[in-house]
Structure formats: structure tokens, C-alpha cells
C-alpha positions, 0 to 999 in steps of 0.5 A: 469617504465617511466621517468618523466621530470622537468618542472624545470630541465629537469631531471628524477626524478622517474630514479633518485630515482629508481637507488637511491633506487638500490644503496641503496639496494646494500650498505644494505649487506656492512654495516651487513658485516660491522657489523659482530662480527669478527669486533670488536675483536683485530687485532691480534685476527681478522688476526688469525679469518679471517685467520682459516677460509680462509684456512679451506674453500680452504681446502675443497674446494681442498678436494673437487676437488681432489675428484672430478678430480681425484678419478673415477667411483662413488663408492668412493663417495658413499661409503664415503656420506655413511659412513660420513652421519652415524655417522655424524647421529650419533653424532646428538645423541650425541648434543642430548644427552650433550643437554637434560643434562650438555651442554650447557646450563650448561657450559653457552659458556665456554670453555669445550669439548664434545664427537664428537670426538667419531663419527668424529675420524673415518670418519678422520681415514678411509676416504680422509681428505675433507669426515671429513672437510665437515661432520663436518658442519653436527652436528655443524650446528645442533648444531646451529640450534638447541641450539647455541646463541652466537656468530656465530662466535665464531662457524664459528672458531670452526668448520673452527678450527675442520675442519683443525685439523681432515682433518689433523689429516686423511692426515696424516693417510693417509701418512703413510699408503699410502694408496690412495685417491680413495680407503678407510682405510680397516681393514688390514690397522689398523693391520699392526702392529706396523705401524698401531698404529705409523699411529693412534696416531700420525694423532690423535696428530696432531688432538690434536694438532691442535684443542688445539694450535688453541683453544689456539691462539685464547684465548690469543689474545681476552681474555688474560691470565685468560681464557687460564690457565683455558682451559689447566688447564683442566684435565678432558677435557683430558681424555674427548679427550683421551677416546672420541679417542680410542673409536674413534678409536675403531670404525673406525677398525670395521666399516671396519672390518665389518659396523655392528660391528661398529653400534653396539658400538654407544647404549653404546658409548651414555649410556657412554656419558649420564653418564658421561654429568649426573655427572656434570650436578648433579656437577653443579647443587646442593651445595656439602655439602649439597646434595639441588641446589646450589644457582645458578640452583635453582634461575634457575628454580624458576624463570620458576616455577614463569615465569610460573604461572604468564602467567597461572594464577596458584598461587607459594610460596615461602620460606626463612630459615633460622637456628637459632644461627648457629654461636653459633652451630660452635663456641660451636661443631666446623666446621665438627659438624656444616657442619653436622648440615646443611646436616642435616637440607637441608636433613629434609626439603627436605623430608619435602616438595613434591617431586616436592618442590626443595630446594636449598642452597641460601648460608650460614645458609640458605634456599629456597624452591619453592611450585608449586600449593600452596596459601597462607594458604597450603605454612604456613602450609607447612612452619609449619611442616618443622620448626616442623621437623627440631626442631626435628632432632638431630646430634651427635657432635664429643664429643658425645652430642646432637646437636638440631637447630631451623629455621624460615621462612619467606612464600611469594605468587605470587597471594598475593604479586605479580610481579617477581621471584625478589619481592617473594624472597625480601618479604619472606625475609621480611617476614624471618626478622619479624620472627626472630624479633617473636623469632625465630622458627616462621612463618610468611607469606607476606600478600598485605600490611604487614607481617602477623603471619597466623597460630595465625589468623587461632588459634581462643584462639590466633586470639587476640595476632596475629599483623600485621608489616608493611611490 
């Protein structure tokens, strides 16, 4: 760029502006660094996080230098890389299974364990430390790109902690077995009797101690003692850690014996993981008493259905269902009989509606149902059917008496009331209130401006008796 001098001051204005622009571009990365989440942590927590990340990066650099300088020939590199890649791909498959079931959505960024250790422990036991320290990046980078929406510093710290933990475990294992940097641990070294058992046990203990210790440290420095108590009391998590270590050790031994044997282990391990997380998913989605959806999961699914219907212009209806005079059931027959009544009502509602209609317990004796593809009149018909079925259901008390209950139902439909899930629930709740006021054991629907009795409007003999109540 040519410089144009100012007539008044004789200074090259365009050159000055260009220099300022370049300086401004240099300032922008600095500003981005200042906005990193790590600087928002308390000073002790920030120091720990930065120290762990720096230690991990230094360990990777030292490991790469050691393998590159001390190892001779390309065979060692290729074999180690292939072994790491195979187990990393199995870890990615593990991520997909977990993601499609209960993890990480159900845990909502809570401290938790996962099943990746099954595929990372073999790398640590078979190869020099640098392989597992680098290999751990593959599943976690995939997870970050595929699903992670939390703060990046959490993922970075997690990778650094696990990298140090697995790297230290690998170093301890190889040191006790006197394995050299140029060699991979073979089947003979896994079958040296007590020495092999001690080496594996020490490696697993080092991995677990460093992992839990560094996680506990950052939790207590940034979140206090309460989250730490929950993490340390997670007995199921410890069981997962133990199972992962055992299966990972088995995979390492099989790989050292014959890689084909280790590959045969992949399907049953993934199936075991599927069953484990299927149970977790069911637990976090289901109300234990009634075995229908719990409030959180029901609202999540209902919100998605309402948003989908709004985007496509289709119908979707909400039913709000309340058991009439339920307190008197508890007072007369006891809470155990009341629990059985709630379970029977929930089961009857679910059996009366279509298989795709999700029923949830919203609290106490109140239930909700989301009915996709039904207009207001059809939804009111479905509500009438379930009201009639519940009235016919019977539960025997401990004293031998038959208990029957009725329900009142409020109905709303998106194309009539408009709005999101919150507005639909408000409209259905208003209609439910009017059903209660009308004497219970009946259905009321939320119209455009008023709550109406569609069953009376549809019956010529009752049409002139139908009352409209302001919503």
C-alpha cells in the first residue's frame, strides 16, 4: 500500500491505519484467551487445572521423544499404532452405545463413570505410556464433536487426568515387569504367576487412585464438599470401574495371546454395556411406583412432540388426568392400597391409549399423556374411553375390600389453543379444574376461548344442557 501524507501534519494516514489494524488483529486472540472458562475458576482450582493439563502435555511430549529416540525401526511404531487404533475404535463404538442410551444426556453433565476403561486399559498394559496418553484423545475428541455441549475446559481436564492416570499405570506395569521401551508386553509376561498379578494390580490401583484423586481435588476446589460426597458415594460407579478394569485386563491378555481372541471379546462387552445403560436409562426415565414416565422425561418428550407438531403444522393433544378423591382412599385403606390404586390407574391409562402415546406421572395422583396426530374431538374421545376404563378397574385392599376410583380429565390441542408445551399444559390444567368443578368423573376440553364439554355438544339430547365456562 502506498502512503498518502496528510496536508496538515504530513503523516502517512493509510500506513498508520494499516498498522493499527494489524495490531488489532493481534489483540483478538489475546481477548479470546482471556474469555476462556478456566480464568473464571477459583485460584486454587485454576492452578490445579492448568498444572494437570501442562503435566499431561509434557508427559506426551516426553513419551513421544522417548519412543522416537530410543526405539529402533518402524515395526514398533506400526504395531503400537495399530493396537491403539483398534482399541480406540472399540471405544468409539462404546461412546455410540452410551450416547444412544442413558449417557451423557440422562446424567446432565453430572460426575459419572463410563465404560471406556474397557478399551483404554489394554493399551496401557500392552504398550509404552505414550500410546495410551495419545490414544485417549481419539474417543474423547469424537465425543466432543459428536455430543459434548459442556464447557471445553471440563473435557480438556478430563482427558488430561485420564491421560496421566493411564500413563502412570502403564509405566508402573512395565516397570514391575521390566519391559523395555522397545518392546510390547507379550503373553509370557502376563503369565508369570504372582509377579504378573502384582504388576496388573499395582497398575490398576495407580490408575484408579490418580483418576479419583485429581477429580476429587478439582471438585472440592471449585464446587465444595457436597458434589464430592455424591461422587465418592457412587458405589455403582466403583462397580463400573472394577468391571472395566477386569474386562480391560482380559482384553489385554487375549490380544497378547492372539489379537483375534480380543476382537471376539468386543461384541459381548458391547452387549453388556448395552444392558447396563439400558437399565440406567429405564431408571432415569421411569416413575418407580407406576412404571410410566417420570415428570422430567415426560416433559422432555412432550416438549419435543409439541415443537415437532408446530413445525409441521400437525395436531398434538395433551391430557391432564387427576384421580378423584384420592386422599380418601389413603385415609380409608392406607397408603399401600393407595399406591396400588395409582399403579392400576397408570396401567389402565397406558393400556387404553395407543402404544405411541406417552403417559407420565406428573406428581401425586396426577398423570399426563401426549397424543400425537389427534385433533381436539378425537383427543376428547380418547379421554372419555380412558375415563370409562379407569372407572371399571378394581383393586383389592388388604382387608379384602374392592376399591374403585374415577378420574377427571382436561384436554387441550395445539391447533386450538396454540403456543408451546407450557401453554398447552396450562390450558389442559384449566380444563381439568372445570371437570373437577362440574362434579368430577368427566372430561372437559379447552376451546379457543372457553372450556367446553364436547361430549354434551356431540349428543343432541345433551346439547342444550352443555355449559361453556370461561377459561
